[in-house]
Backbone as CSV, one residue per row, in Angstrom:
resi,resn,N_x,N_y,N_z,CA_x,CA_y,CA_z,C_x,C_y,C_z
1,PRO,-44.758,-12.461,33.946,-46.085,-12.368,34.592,-45.925,-13.390,35.745
2,ALA,-46.905,-12.920,36.603,-47.022,-13.553,37.777,-48.555,-14.300,37.877
3,VAL,-49.283,-14.247,37.042,-50.367,-14.900,36.696,-50.664,-15.112,35.383
4,VAL,-51.407,-16.112,34.943,-51.818,-16.570,33.604,-53.199,-16.565,33.642
5,VAL,-54.018,-16.124,32.859,-55.533,-15.903,32.755,-55.982,-16.497,31.528
6,PRO,-56.288,-18.007,31.676,-56.828,-18.603,30.385,-58.011,-17.939,29.888
7,ALA,-58.128,-18.221,28.545,-59.708,-17.880,28.142,-60.796,-18.531,28.633
8,SER,-60.665,-19.656,29.500,-61.705,-20.272,30.218,-61.102,-20.946,31.595
9,GLY,-61.747,-20.561,32.535,-61.279,-20.863,33.973,-60.536,-20.000,34.703
10,PRO,-60.142,-20.232,35.989,-59.803,-19.193,36.879,-58.240,-18.879,36.598
11,PRO,-58.076,-17.657,36.913,-56.567,-17.228,36.827,-55.702,-18.279,37.588
12,LEU,-54.396,-18.418,37.301,-53.481,-19.424,37.626,-52.294,-18.753,37.820
13,ARG,-51.460,-18.993,39.066,-50.301,-18.352,39.686,-49.028,-19.016,38.744
14,VAL,-48.262,-18.329,38.479,-47.137,-18.787,37.807,-46.170,-19.151,38.954
15,THR,-45.688,-20.723,38.856,-44.725,-21.026,39.808,-43.467,-21.203,39.590
16,ALA,-43.080,-21.385,38.258,-41.838,-21.287,37.708,-41.598,-20.984,36.197
17,TRP,-40.577,-20.611,35.947,-40.404,-19.875,34.482,-39.136,-20.087,33.836
18,ALA,-39.090,-19.998,32.586,-37.719,-20.238,31.895,-37.738,-19.091,30.826
19,GLY,-36.611,-18.390,30.431,-36.745,-17.352,29.566,-36.636,-16.062,29.865
20,PRO,-36.960,-15.164,29.130,-37.675,-15.033,27.822,-36.554,-15.473,26.621
21,TRP,-37.256,-15.646,25.453,-36.302,-15.886,24.341,-36.918,-14.936,23.279
22,VAL,-36.050,-13.943,22.798,-36.549,-12.821,21.969,-36.188,-13.653,20.550
23,VAL,-37.195,-13.718,19.524,-37.003,-13.938,18.179,-37.412,-13.071,17.192
24,GLU,-36.528,-12.784,16.302,-36.681,-11.696,15.169,-36.993,-12.863,13.977
25,GLU,-38.271,-12.941,13.434,-38.856,-13.951,12.452,-38.806,-13.168,11.303
26,ARG,-38.288,-13.678,10.161,-38.388,-13.214,8.649,-37.750,-11.721,8.711
27,TRP,-36.772,-11.430,9.268,-36.023,-9.917,9.299,-35.677,-9.424,7.985
28,TRP,-35.641,-10.334,7.112,-35.306,-10.007,5.642,-36.372,-9.542,4.990
29,ASP,-37.790,-9.846,5.499,-38.829,-9.369,4.690,-39.769,-8.291,5.370
30,ASP,-39.647,-7.047,4.851,-40.294,-6.027,5.491,-41.667,-6.357,5.859
31,GLN,-42.456,-6.954,4.778,-43.950,-7.150,5.018,-44.321,-8.042,5.947
32,ARG,-43.376,-9.154,6.119,-43.758,-10.273,7.183,-42.769,-10.457,8.359
33,ALA,-41.940,-9.219,8.639,-41.082,-9.355,9.844,-41.889,-9.198,10.913
34,ARG,-41.438,-9.905,11.940,-42.169,-9.775,13.436,-40.988,-10.169,14.498
35,ARG,-41.367,-9.442,15.655,-40.464,-9.735,16.642,-41.495,-10.395,17.881
36,VAL,-41.096,-11.542,18.433,-41.582,-12.077,19.419,-40.965,-12.755,20.989
37,ALA,-41.436,-12.289,21.873,-40.553,-12.873,23.172,-41.477,-14.167,23.819
38,ARG,-40.906,-15.267,23.715,-41.521,-16.257,24.322,-40.896,-16.775,25.780
39,LEU,-41.860,-17.191,26.681,-41.333,-17.572,27.982,-42.129,-18.840,28.159
40,GLN,-41.438,-19.739,28.719,-42.279,-21.067,29.295,-42.417,-20.776,30.847
41,VAL,-43.576,-21.237,31.250,-44.119,-21.218,32.569,-44.652,-22.409,33.049
42,CYS,-44.707,-22.585,34.528,-45.233,-23.811,35.119,-46.360,-22.944,35.966
43,THR,-47.703,-23.489,35.942,-48.563,-22.756,36.959,-49.138,-23.867,38.146
44,ASP,-49.751,-23.054,38.973,-50.152,-23.948,40.172,-50.985,-25.155,39.911
45,ASP,-51.724,-25.294,38.767,-52.455,-26.418,38.346,-51.516,-27.602,37.951
46,GLY,-50.117,-27.276,37.796,-49.205,-28.505,37.442,-48.981,-28.682,35.736
47,VAL,-49.598,-27.751,34.930,-49.395,-27.492,33.744,-48.307,-26.519,33.242
48,ALA,-47.516,-27.024,32.217,-46.563,-26.124,31.565,-47.199,-25.324,30.359
49,ARG,-47.084,-24.090,30.178,-47.322,-23.343,29.210,-46.166,-22.539,28.489
50,LEU,-46.450,-22.517,27.268,-45.459,-21.332,26.469,-46.417,-20.107,26.215
51,LEU,-45.729,-19.292,26.516,-46.279,-17.698,26.416,-45.727,-16.888,25.200
52,ALA,-46.514,-16.332,24.771,-45.730,-15.213,23.663,-46.208,-13.997,23.866
53,LEU,-45.304,-13.060,23.711,-45.622,-11.571,23.681,-45.196,-10.932,22.469
54,GLU,-46.138,-10.319,21.780,-46.029,-9.522,20.585,-46.695,-8.150,20.609
55,SER,-46.034,-7.088,20.227,-46.768,-5.995,20.047,-47.657,-5.547,21.338
56,GLY,-46.968,-5.910,22.613,-47.682,-5.572,23.847,-48.877,-6.461,24.253
57,THR,-49.005,-7.499,23.559,-50.186,-8.440,23.972,-49.438,-9.836,24.224
58,TRP,-49.993,-10.425,25.442,-49.600,-11.688,25.720,-50.644,-12.615,25.242
59,TRP,-50.085,-14.056,24.810,-51.108,-15.177,24.437,-50.361,-16.482,24.938
60,ILE,-51.435,-17.537,25.221,-50.849,-18.800,25.519,-50.489,-19.463,24.164
61,GLU,-49.445,-19.688,23.852,-49.104,-20.031,22.494,-49.314,-21.886,22.326
62,ALA,-48.889,-22.303,23.629,-48.965,-23.933,23.791,-49.103,-24.299,25.108
63,ILE,-49.704,-25.632,25.322,-49.645,-26.071,26.310,-49.035,-27.679,26.447
64,TYR,-48.305,-27.802,27.204,-47.427,-29.165,27.595,-48.156,-30.001,28.190
65,ASP,-48.304,-31.278,27.637,-48.955,-32.438,28.120,-48.209,-33.614,28.640
């Protein structure tokens, strides 16, 4: 992604990134299995975030301080 849109505040431009890392969690359990791609980004406000993509939806999973 080129832009991160937080729940509150203006859109933020991505200035650097690392990843993605695809993780298959609980692959042995059909009921709880999931596949997630994670990507670390830095934005133009100087903050680093961990983004996650699952089932076509992106969200901010963590903010590094």
